C-alpha atoms as one frame of an Amber mdcrd trajectory, in Angstrom:
protein
 120.672  47.098   0.507 118.054  48.820  -1.652 117.736  45.743  -3.870 117.164
  43.498  -0.869 114.594  45.839   0.670 112.693  46.108  -2.602 112.761  42.335
  -3.111 111.517  41.681   0.418 108.780  44.326   0.212 110.178  46.546   2.983
 110.456  49.289   0.352 108.096  49.703  -2.552 109.417  50.905  -5.900 109.391
  54.710  -6.109 106.478  55.602  -8.389 105.920  59.236  -7.551 108.134  62.238
  -8.065 106.581  63.786  -4.952 109.094  64.363  -2.205 109.780  67.015   0.362
 113.110  68.062   1.799 114.044  69.473   5.187 116.613  69.114   7.901 116.970
  65.717   9.523 115.327  65.029  12.849 117.442  62.071  13.954 115.118  59.341
  12.675 116.730  56.442  10.795 116.883  56.395   7.009 114.531  53.748   5.570
 117.272  52.576   3.212 120.480  52.482   5.272 119.127  52.632   8.876 121.595
  55.433   9.745 119.927  58.352  11.596 119.484  61.496   9.498 121.150  64.200
  11.600 120.003  67.787  12.037 122.809  69.087   9.799 121.771  66.724   6.969
 118.969  67.051   4.462 116.292  64.382   4.701 113.846  63.553   1.947 110.291
  62.532   2.697 109.184  60.372  -0.213 105.701  59.064  -0.977 105.833  55.287
  -0.576 102.279  54.174  -1.137  98.826  55.562  -0.430  98.977  57.833   2.617
 102.500  56.636   3.417 105.823  58.418   3.281 109.389  57.403   4.018 112.416
  59.378   5.263 115.734  58.905   3.467 119.115  60.530   2.798 119.559  62.070
  -0.666 122.118  59.430  -1.760 119.849  56.661  -0.474 116.878  58.149  -2.326
 118.871  58.276  -5.572 119.879  54.591  -5.189 116.267  53.681  -4.327 115.007
  55.524  -7.402 117.573  53.821  -9.700 116.744  50.365  -8.332 113.025  51.096
  -8.635 113.461  51.846 -12.329 115.397  48.588 -12.755 112.654  46.644 -10.930
 110.007  48.075 -13.256 112.080  46.985 -16.266 113.112  43.608 -14.827 110.748
  42.059 -12.278 112.313  39.757  -9.669 112.785  36.269 -10.993 111.494  33.347
  -9.059 114.218  32.156  -6.795 114.708  28.840  -5.217 116.441  27.041  -2.417
 119.911  25.627  -2.215 121.970  23.519   0.137 125.578  24.561   0.675 128.266
  24.977   3.296 128.929  28.423   4.735 132.380  29.642   3.722 132.344  33.306
   4.784 130.018  35.858   6.449 130.137  39.511   5.372 128.007  42.431   6.620
 125.642  42.356   3.630 126.100  38.838   2.271 127.289  35.292   2.781 129.640
  33.291   0.588 129.028  29.576   0.135 131.440  26.741  -0.603 130.744  27.017
  -4.349 131.824  30.688  -3.967 128.339  32.000  -4.788 127.382  35.171  -2.944
 123.918  35.469  -1.415 122.903  38.954  -0.288 121.081  39.304   3.024 117.589
  40.742   3.176 116.876  43.779   5.370 117.461  43.249   9.086 118.745  39.748
   8.280 121.894  38.422   9.912 123.688  35.112   9.515 124.749  33.827  12.919
 125.841  30.371  11.766 129.463  29.267  12.113 131.745  28.815   9.132 131.445
  25.226   7.909 127.737  24.894   8.785 125.568  23.197   6.164 122.752  25.616
   5.277 119.478  25.687   3.419 119.074  29.120   1.795 115.775  30.251   0.257
 116.246  33.205  -2.097 114.817  35.400  -4.852 116.730  36.835  -7.776 116.623
  40.556  -8.497 118.969  42.739 -10.470 121.192  39.744 -11.184 121.682  39.072
  -7.458 120.460  36.284  -5.218 118.809  37.752  -2.123 118.202  35.530   0.896
 114.694  35.255   2.273 115.696  32.688   4.902 118.873  30.970   6.051 118.527
  27.848   8.185 120.818  25.118   9.347 120.291  21.983   7.277 119.943  18.859
   9.421 119.484  16.286   6.631
């Protein structure tokens, strides 16, 4: 999920070590979308000029690791492909050539199994991450 959010620009790579911790206030985590409850510790992390983001500790650690990887290996240009949908999973789709395409943040695949799709993607961290999934009519 972190990889997809970084690739899509929803999250920026963590550049600063500045963060603050406190008890959760029920707002959703910027990484996993699960509310950070009052009994949990939430981290407020600088995420750009004058901007901060609330996350769980585990989510922050994953975000930080992926940010370091992004700095070492920038996203590769992606592409587009045509394939038939074989399987839909919560975070990805599997195509008839058995390639797995991870879904970007807040992205869902509502197409039926067997639908011919056009998938536009970027590559990051060795994964293909969907930017758009559309039915192919050609």
